[in-house]
KEROKOL-879448 format. One record per residue (C-alpha): residue in three letters; x, y, z. Coordinates in steps of 0.2 Angstrom, whole numbers, plus 2048, in hexadecimal, padded with zeros to 3 digits. Layout:
alaXYZ/...
END
This chain:
met428870500/leu4178774FF/pro41588A501/glu40C887512/glu41A87D518/lys42788A513/ala41D89751D/arg41D88C52C/val43088952B/ile43389C52B/ile42689F539/asp42E891544/arg43E89A542/met4368AB547/phe42F8A3557/glu44089C55B/glu4498AC558/ala43D8B4564/gly4408A8572/trp43189C56F/lys43388956E/val428882560/val421870563/asp41486455D/arg405861568/ser40D85156F/gly41E85A573/tyr41686757F/ala419867591/pro41287359E/asn4238775A6/met42987E595/thr42B891596/ala426899585/val41E88C579/ala41588D568/ile40C87D565/arg409878552/glu3F787454E/gly3F187955F/leu3E0871563/met3D287E566/lys3C087D56A/gly3B587555D/asn3C386A558/arg3CB87954F/glu3DE87A54D/ala3E888A54F/asp3F888A545/tyr40188F554/phe3FA88F566/leu405899572/phe408895584/leu41389E591/asn4178945A1/gly40A88759D/lys3FB89459A/ala3F489858A/val3F78AA584/gly3F48AB571/ile3F48A4560/leu3FC8A654F/glu3F38A353E/ala3FF89F531/lys3FC8A251E/arg40589E50E/val4108AC507/glu4038B34FA/thr3F58B4507/asp3F08C650C/ile3F18C551F/asn3E98D6521/ser3D98CF519/asp3C98CE524/val3C78BC522/val3D98B8528/lys3D78C4537/glu3C68BD53C/gln3CC8AB53B/ala3DA8B0548/ala3CE8B9553/leu3C38AA553/tyr3D18A055A/thr3D48AC568/arg3C28A856E/ser3C589656C/cys3D189157A/pro3CB880581/ser3C587F593/trp3D1871596/cys3E187B595/gln3E78895A1/ala3E689B59A/trp3ED8AB5A1/phe3DC8B359F/pro3D08A45A0/lys3C08AE59F/glu3C58B9590/pro3CB8B657E/leu3DE8B257C/pro3E68C357D/ile3F38C056F/ala3F08BC55D/tyr3FC8BC54E/val3F98BA53B/ala4088B7530/asn40E8B0520/ser4218AE51D/lys4238C1519/glu4178CB524/ile4108CA536/met4018D253E/phe3FE8D3550/tyr3EE8D655B/asn3EC8D956E/thr3DA8D4572/arg3DB8DC583/lys3DF8ED57C/ser3CE8F6578/asn3CB8FD567/ser3DA8F4560/asp3DC8EA550/phe3E98E0547/glu3F98EA543/tyr4098E653A/cys4188E2544/asn42A8DD53F/lys42C8CD54A/ile4248C2557/his4258C9568/arg4308C1575/pro4288B9585/lys42E8C7590/glu4268D4584/ile4158CB585/ala4168C9598/arg4198DC599/met40C8E058D/leu3FF8D6596/gly4058D95A8/leu4078C65AB/gln40B8C45BE/asp4188B65BD/asp42B8B95C1/tyr4308AC5B4/val4238AF5A6/gly42F8BA59C/leu43C8AC59A/pro43F8A8588/thr442896583/leu454892584/asn45D88F573/pro469881575/lys475888568/gly48688B570/leu48388157F/arg488870585/asp47A864588/cys47D86559B/gln47D87859B/tyr46D878591/glu46586B59D/ala46B8755AD/ile4638855A7/thr45387E5A1/glu4518735B1/leu4558825BC/glu44888D5B4/lys43B87F5B5/ser44087D5C8/phe43E88F5CB/arg42D8905C2/ala4288815CD/gly42B88B5DD/glu43C8845E2/ser4488905EA/arg4578855EA/ala45F87B5DC/leu46F8715DA/met4798705CA/val4868615CB/leu4918655BC/ala4A285C5B9/thr4B28665B9/gly4B486D5A7/ala4A186D5A4/gly4A08805A5/lys4998845B6/thr49D8965B5/tyr4968985A3/thr4868905A9/ala48689C5B8/cys4888AB5AC/leu4798A45A1/ala46E8A25B0/ser4728B35B7/tyr46F8BB5A6/arg45E8B35A3/met4588B75B4/leu45E8C95B3/ala4588CC5A1/phe4478C35A2/thr4418C35B4/pro43F8D05C2/met44F8CB5C9/arg45B8DA5CA/arg46A8D45D4/val4748C35D5/leu4828BE5E1/phe48F8B25DA/leu4988AA5E8/val4A98A35E4/asp4B58975ED/arg4C48A25ED/asn4C88B45E7/asn4D38AE5D8/leu4C38A55D2/gly4B98B55D4/lys4C58BD5C8/gln4C38AF5BC/ala4B08B15BE/glu4B18C35BB/asn4BA8C05AB/glu4AE8B35A5/phe49F8BF5A8/gly4A88CB59E/thr4AA8C058F/phe4998B7590/arg48F8BC580/leu4808B057F/thr4758BF581/glu4668C5576/asn4718D056B/gly4828C856E/asp4898D6579/pro4948D1588/phe48B8CE598/asn4958DC5A1/thr48F8E9594/ile47D8E5598/phe47D8E25AB/ala48A8E95B7/val4968DC5BE/asn4A08E05CD/arg4AC8D55D7/leu4AB8DA5E9/lys4BC8E45EC/ser4B78F05FA/ala4AA8F2608/lys49D8FA5FC/ile4938F25EE/pro4918FE5DF/ser47E9035DE/asp47D8FE5CC/ser4838EC5CF/asn4798DE5C7/val4858D05CA/val4908D05DA/ile49F8C45DA/ser4A68C05EB/thr4AC8B25F7/ile4A18AF606/gln4AE8B5612/arg4B08C6609/leu49D8C7609/phe49C8C461C/ser4A98D161F/leu49E8DD615/leu48F8D961F/lys4988DD62F/gly49E8ED628/glu4B08E9627/glu4BD8F061B/ile4C18E560D/glu4D18E3604/asp4D38DB5F3/asp4DF8CD5F7/asp4DE8BA5FA/ala4DE8BB60C/asp4CC8B660F/asp4CE8A6605/gly4C989660F/tyr4BB89161B/asp4C389362C/glu4B5893638/asp4BF89D644/cys4BE8AC639/ile4AC8AE638/gly4A78B5649/glu4968BB64E/phe4898BF640/pro4868D2641/glu4768D9649/asn4748E663B/pro47B8DF62B/ser4818EC61E/leu4768E5610/pro4638E1612/ser45E8CF611/asp4558D1600/phe4648D95F8/phe4678CA5ED/asp45A8C25E2/met4648B35DE/ile4748AC5E5/ile47F8A05DB/ile48B8965E6/asp49A88F5DD/glu4A38805E5/cys49487F5F0/his49A86F5F8/arg4A687A603/ser49D88A607/ile48B88660D/tyr48F87F61E/gly492883630/asn493896635/trp49589B623/arg48389561F/arg47C8A3629/val4828AF61C/leu4778A660F/asp4698A461B/tyr4698B761E/phe4648BA60B/ser4548B060E/lys44B8B65FF/ala4588B25F2/lys4578A35E7/leu4668985EA/ile46F88E5DC/gly47E8825E0/leu48C87E5D4/thr49786F5D8/ala4A08605D0/thr4A08575E0/pro4908575EB/val49084F5FC/pro48084A604/glu47F85A60F/thr4808645FF/lys47285B5F7/ala46885D607/phe46B870608/phe4638715F6/asn4558675FC/gly45A8595F0/asn4568635E1/ile46485E5D5/ile45F8655C5/val46D85E5BB/asn47A8505BF/tyr4888515B2/thr4958455B9/leu4A88445B4/glu4A48335AC/lys49783B5A1/ser4A284A59C/ile4B083E597/val4A383458C/asp49E845584/gly4AF84A580/val4AE85958C/asn4BC852597/val4CA845595/asp4CD8365A0/ala4DC8325AB/arg4EA8255A9/val4F18215BA/tyr50481F5BB/arg50A8195CC/ile51A81C5D4/lys51F8135E5/thr52E8165EF/glu53380E5FF/val53281D60A/thr521823602/glu51A812606/asn52180D616/gly52A81C61E/gly53C81B623/ala54981F631/ile55582D636/leu56482363C/glu56F82764B/asn57C835648/glu573839637/lys57384C634/val562855632/lys55D86662F/lys55086A63D/val54487963C/thr53A87E64B/arg529883643/tyr52488F651/thr53389A650/gly53A89663F/lys54B892647/val55688663B/glu56487C642/asp56F86D63C/val56E85F649/cys57584E64A/asn56884164E/lys56C83965F/glu56382865C/thr55A81F64E/lys54882364C/asn53B81D640/tyr52F828637/thr51E82362F/arg51882761D/glu50B833626/glu51A83D62E/leu52283F61D/asn522850616/arg51A856626/ser527855634/ile53384B62A/ile53A851619/asn54484460F/pro54B84D5FF/ala55083C5F8/gln53D8365F7/ile5388465EE/lys5478455E2/leu5438325DE/ile5318365DA/leu5368445CE/glu54483A5C6/thr53882C5C3/tyr52B8375BB/arg5398405B0/asp53F82F5AA/ala52E8285A6/val52583759E/tyr52B83558D/lys53082258E/glu52081C595/met512829595/phe512834586/thr516826579/glu50782556E/pro50D82D563/gln51E82F56A/arg520841570/glu53184956D/pro53A84757E/asn53E85A580/met53E85E593/asp53C87158E/tyr52A86C589/leu52785F597/pro51485D597/lys50C86A5A2/thr50D8625B4/leu5038665C4/ile50A85F5D4/phe50085F5E4/ala50B8615F3/leu50685E605/asn50A86F60C/glu51387F608/asn52487860E/his522868604/ala51E8735F4/thr52E87D5F7/asn53886D5F8/ile5308665E8/val5348765DE/arg5468765E5/ile5498635E1/ala5408645D0/lys54C8715CA/glu55A8655CE/val5528565C6/phe54D85F5B6/lys55E8695B6/arg55687A5B6/glu55E8895BD/asp5508955B8/asp54189A5C3/arg5358975B5/phe5348845B1/val52D87F5C2/gln52488B5CE/lys51988B5DD/ile5078915DB/thr5028935EE/tyr4FC8A15F8/ser50E8A65FD/ala5148A65EB/gly50D8B75E5/asp4FF8BB5D9/ser4F78AA5D7/asn4EC8B05C8/glu4FB8B55BF/leu5048A55C2/ile4F689B5BD/arg4F48A55AD/gln5078A35A9/phe5068905AD/arg4F788F5A1/asn4FE899593/glu51189A593/lys51D88D58C/asp52B88F599/phe52188B5A8/arg51F8785A8/ile51D8725BA/ala51187A5C7/val5118755D9/thr5038795E4/cys4FA8735F4/thr4E78775F2/leu4E78885E9/val4E58805D8/ala4DB8715DE/thr4CA8785D9/gly4C28835CC/thr4D28875C3/asp4D28845B0/ile4E387F5A8/lys4DF876598/pro4F1872592/leu4F48685A3/glu4F885659E/val50084F5AE/val4F98505C0/met5048495CD/phe4FF8455DF/met50E8475EB/arg5018485F9/asp4F383D5FE/val4E18425FF/ala4D383B60A/ser4C5845604/glu4BB83E5F5/pro4B58505EF/leu4C68585F1/tyr4CE8495E7/ile4C284B5D9/gln4C585E5D8/met4D885C5D8/lys4D784E5CB/gly4CB8585C1/arg4D98655BD/gly4E08595B0/val4CF8555A7/arg4CD86459C/thr4CD862589/ile4D786D57E/gly4D986F56B/asp4E9868563/glu4EF87955D/gln4EB88156D/leu4F5873577/arg50487556B/asn50488856E/val50B884580/thr51287357D/pro51987356C/asn51E86056C/ala50C85A570/tyr500852564/ser4F085256D/lys4E885057E/asp4DD84057F/cys4E083C591/phe4EB84359F/phe4F783A5AA/leu4F48385BD/val5058355C5/asp50182D5D6/ala51082E5E1/val50782B5F2/gly4F981E5EE/val4EB82B5ED/thr4E38205E0/glu4E38105EA/his4D88135F9/glu4C68185FC/lys4C382A600/thr4B783260D/ile4A983E60B/val4AB84961B/ser49A84F621/pro49B862623/ser495869633/asp48386D634/gly48087D63D/ala48C888647/val49D88264A/thr4A688465B/lys4B589065A/ile4C588765B/val4D188E669/ser4E388E664/leu4F0888671/lys4F8899672/glu4E68A1676/leu4E3893682/leu4F389568C/glu4F08A868D/lys4DF8A7693/ile4E38996A0/thr4F28A46A6/his4E68B36A9/gly4DB8A76B4/asn4CE8A16A8/val4CE88F6AE/ser4BC8896A9/asp4B88776A7/asp4BA878694/tyr4CB881694/leu4D28756A1/arg4CC865698/leu4D386D687/leu4E487068F/ala4E585F696/ser4E1857685/arg4EE86267C/leu4FC85E689/ser4F884C687/arg4FA84D674/ile509858674/ser51284C681/lys50F83D676/lys515844666/cys52584C66C/glu536844670/glu53C840682/asn54984E682/asp53B85A67E/arg53185368D/glu540855698/lys542867693/phe53086B697/val5328646A8/ser54186E6AB/leu53787E6A7/ala52687A6AF/his52D86F6BD/gln51F8626B9/ser51C8576A9/met50F85A69C/met5078496A0/glu50784D6B3/ile4FE85D6B0/ala4F18556A5/ser4EE8466B1/asp4EB8526BF/ile4DE85B6B5/phe4D584C6AF/lys4D68446C1/ala4CF8546C9/phe4C08536BD/glu4BE8406BF/asp4BE8416D2/asn4B28516D2/leu4BF85B6DC/leu4BD86C6D4/pro4B18796DA/glu4A58806CC/tyr4AD88D6C1/asp4A389D6C1/asn4AE8AB6B9/val4C08B06B8/asn4BF8BD6C6/glu4BC8AF6D3/pro4CB8A76DD/asn4C98966D4/thr4D88916DF/glu4D687E6DC/arg4D58806C9/lys4E488C6C8/ala4EE8806D2/leu4ED8736C4/val4F587F6B8/arg5008896C2/asn5108816BB/ile50B8876AA/ala5038986AF/asn51389D6B9/his5208986AC/pro51F8A269C/glu52E898695/ala524888697/arg51688F68E/asp521895680/phe52988367F/leu51887C67E/leu51488666F/ile524881667/leu52086E66A/asn50E870664/ala514878653/gly52186A652/phe531869648/ile536865636/glu545859634/thr54D859623/leu55884A61F/met56984F616/pro567848609/gly55C83860E/glu55A828605/asp54C81F5FC/thr54A8115EF/leu53D80E5E1/ile5318005E4/ser5278015D4/lys52180C5C6/gly51580B5B8/phe50380A5B3/ser4F68005BD/gln4F57EE5B8/glu4E57EC5C2/glu4DC7FA5BA/ala4E27F55A9/gln4DC7E35AC/ser4CB7E95B3/thr4C97F55A3/thr4CD7E8596/ala4C37DA59F/ala4B37E659F/phe4B67EA58D/glu4B77D7588/asp4A87D4592/tyr49F7E2589/cys4A47DC577/lys49F7CA57C/asn48E7CF583/his4897DB574/lys4907D2565/asp47F7CD55F/glu4777DF561/ile4847EB55B/glu4877E9548/ala49A7ED548/leu49D7E0557/arg4937D354D/ile49D7D553D/ile4AE7D5546/tyr4A97C6550/asn4A37BC541/asn4B37C1537/gln4AB7BD527/gly4B17CC51D/glu4A17D751E/pro4A47E951B/leu4A87F352B/thr4A3805527/tyr4A781652F/ser495818536/met49680653D/leu4A680A546/lys4A181B54C/asp491813553/leu49C80655C/glu4A7813563/asn49981D56A/lys49180E572/leu4A180A57A/lys4A381B581/leu49181B588/ala49480A590/asn4A480F599/ser4AE81F598/lys4BE814598/phe4B980B588/asn4C281857D/thr4CE811570/ser4DE819577/leu4DB814589/leu4D6802584/trp4E6801579/asn4F1807588/ser4E87FB594/tyr4EC7EC589/ala4FE7F2587/ile5007F359A/ile4FA7E159C/asn5047DA58D/ser5107E7586/his5197DA57B/arg5087D7572/val5037E956F/lys50B7F5562/his50A807567/ser50581555A/ser51381E552/thr50982C54A/ile4FA83654F/glu4F182F53F/glu4F481E545/lys4EE821557/glu4DE82A551/ala4D981D544/leu4C7817547/thr4CB806541/asn4D5803551/ile4C47FE558/ile4C47F054C/gln4D57EA553/leu4D07EC565/val4C07E2563/arg4CA7D4559/tyr4D77D4567/ala4C87D2574/phe4C17C456A/his4D27BC569/gln4D27BC556/ile4E37C4556/glu4F37C1560/gln4FB7D255D/leu4F27E3560/glu4F77EF553/ser4EF7FC548/leu4EA7F8536/tyr4F080A531/pro503808530/ser5037F8526/ala4F57FE519/lys50280450C/gln50A7F350D/tyr4FA7EA50A/phe4F57F64FD/asn5047F14F3/leu5007DF4F5/trp4EE7E34F0/his4F27EB4DF/gly5017E14DC/gln4F97D14D9/val4FC7CA4C8/trp4EB7C64C3/arg4E37D74C8/ser4E17E34B9/ile4E47F44C0/thr4EB8044B7/ala4F88104BE/glu4EA81E4BF/gln4DF8124C9/ile4ED80D4D5/glu4F18204D8/leu4DF8244DC/met4DC8154E7/arg4EC81A4F0/gln4E482A4F4/val4D68224FE/leu4E1815506/asn4E381F516/tyr4D0822517/ile4CD810517/ala4DB80C523/ser4D481952F/asn4C181852D/gly4BD807526/tyr4B3802516/cys4AF81050A/thr4A58134FA/ile4A48204ED/thr4968284F6/asp4A182A506/ile4AF8314FC/lys4A383D4F3/glu49E845504/asn4B084A507/asp4B784D4F5/lys4AB84D4E6/thr4BA84F4DA/gln4C383F4E1/ala4B38354DF/ala4B083B4CD/gln4C28364C9/leu4C08254D0/ile4B08224C6/arg4B88284B6/ala4C881D4B9/phe4BE80D4BD/gly4B18114AF/asn4A18124BA/lys49C8134CC/asp4998014CF/thr4AA7FC4CA/ala4B28094D4/asn4A88034E3/glu4AE7F14E0/ala4C07F74E0/leu4BD8014F0/ser4B57F24F8/ser4C37E64F3/leu4D07F24FA/ser4C67F450A/gln4C57E150C/phe4D77DF50A/ile4DC7ED516/ile4D07E8524/tyr4CF7D5522/arg4E07D2519/lys4D67C750D/ile4D17C84FB/ala4BF7CE4F7/
END
């Protein structure tokens, strides 16, 4: 390398360390933040060694010299000064009518700096190139984002790097809202920390609001801000900027980042007291009330608002909270955007990193679906005449054992809502227990130790259902302790602590939840997600399914699941058909949402004479619905209390409106005689109103013990056939353009090297996230189990040469799908045992040492071996006499192991 080139390498690094991006002229783009263009073109066809731009406008130059050149010489300084006066007219400049303000001269050891706008100044020595923020401050540049240094991709995933760079481009272009679509596990919170740090450190922004979906996620975010160290000096974020989670009705004055739910923030704006609990989780429109006339915070209090899980929190009345902070930049984070989300952010999607992309990149793992079908789950059942049930009155909590008077059928929709069949829950859990080590974790076979059952998350329909699952799971798994299976619900205590224990502790194996763990919660060792409730919403389903996708290191996994090998997929156990139907994307309400009136509130208001049109119509609708869902004896009891049936009262109200018989309602203080007459049987009989509330809340009937039968269990044949068919089509359609496919298809014994197989592996993953070796192998096993041999060791499972066998099977070149790895030793003995082959004991031993490499990775040469073990390569060359002979032996053995033929 020439001295000038060496100097340039060092100067390039100095620019990059100061936050500048170094590019050639052809690599420049005006939306880059801080750029040093190599050989920048100046007036008169001159070229500055480095032409400096901030936010698309020229700001200076650097003249580079070889190390022995005196940069303090008049000749060098005058050359640099000349370039400051040579800014071409066709490029934008910060001071277009003046010389460029910044000039550097440097060799690889010294730097001098000159500010041309400073009177009576000259070049002076400095110890580094200035950061963009320092130059912006020095020159008084009026641009909020001019001080942002170029982002260094080191330590970031590609999607995070893209998100931040595109966000900053978007803000520089004048956009006020931006949406980041990042798959579960892609590091949304880390990205939010980085965005917050860069805006607080390098722009005039002084306060950021981070809105979280739930309070327990706020605590997680607070911890992540505390551990974030991608800062200029590597110090934790919270030692540079003050991070405060909203815990009371006052925000500390020094806060730079405030973490809160939107509900808690609204309480703050109203001046209400705030308690640090989970009571404000959820987006109940009834809770919001009127927006305060004099909010406790000014509308410009926050410079930027980052909205996590923004597909949930930006609609209806809650949107008014965001609209109030009208001057703040808004950033949305979600893995599951709906059309309304995209519209709210003006279609400005700055990154779209899907779950499929994350699986291809190895950020997440894919799911294998294991389906369990039972008769009751699929078709409902019946409570027979004289069958005993435990009946719970929801409204009062009263529990009684009753004998069913007549046979009545129940639907699958009523199951685990109003009807509990313990036999159905037990059958599902028993089926899972029996399959987990016999059908799921078999590659390689995991030790069938129920103490280390793979971490399993079960989604229940409701709190009562979750309680029943925990109780029955203890029976199924023969556990008497309270650790093995536990609920993680709002009623179960400290949810953050329970999640921490489930994530880290060996004795907590099954967690049962409703929706508390459905979004945002990171549990990397989770290997099974079981749906014992159906889900209609596509975004919610993706979020729930996403709990299982996180990757984890093998040792980290074994710390909590000692009998595990690795996590290259997770199992989705579908006990309700959640994977088999189309989901819906429910459009959130746009604008204010009408407050829902509870039946109790409605009855009270009507009793006090508030008989408006809306309330009368609402009462009639509620009475009709309650009458239809309750049983005949309940309807009869209501008549005995109110002296009129529910349907008669409802019909009278509807008919009065239809016939236009009612005088106009003005207010509650008017007589309203005709209207009151319609509801007097309810207003005058408190017992009837109480009974209505009981009927409205409903009953839960638990069969003792109930019955159910298994219809089927196992992996999806349809999905396996679809995956393998697509794989075979891909192999057929690309056999002429992908080298490894061509060689395998031709089957002429050409070398199949590690690099060829890795190239094929990467192309398959890019083509389809399901084209990974393990999933394809399992898919063929589902279709033809007798023709597919499962792996017995982790080495066998992870052998790269398994791709060769899969492609051969797809091309119908082999009838049995089995790895080359386990039989390699047998074929090695055949190879060196041939009577005509002259080979020494030393040579045999050395070749035996490379056998596993060939069986796992394909053909190898002395050069390949040398990259991993120079000593081994030297021993082979010495044993065989020279490199060429050693390579011939390696080629011969590779040919025999991979093609089963003599070279």
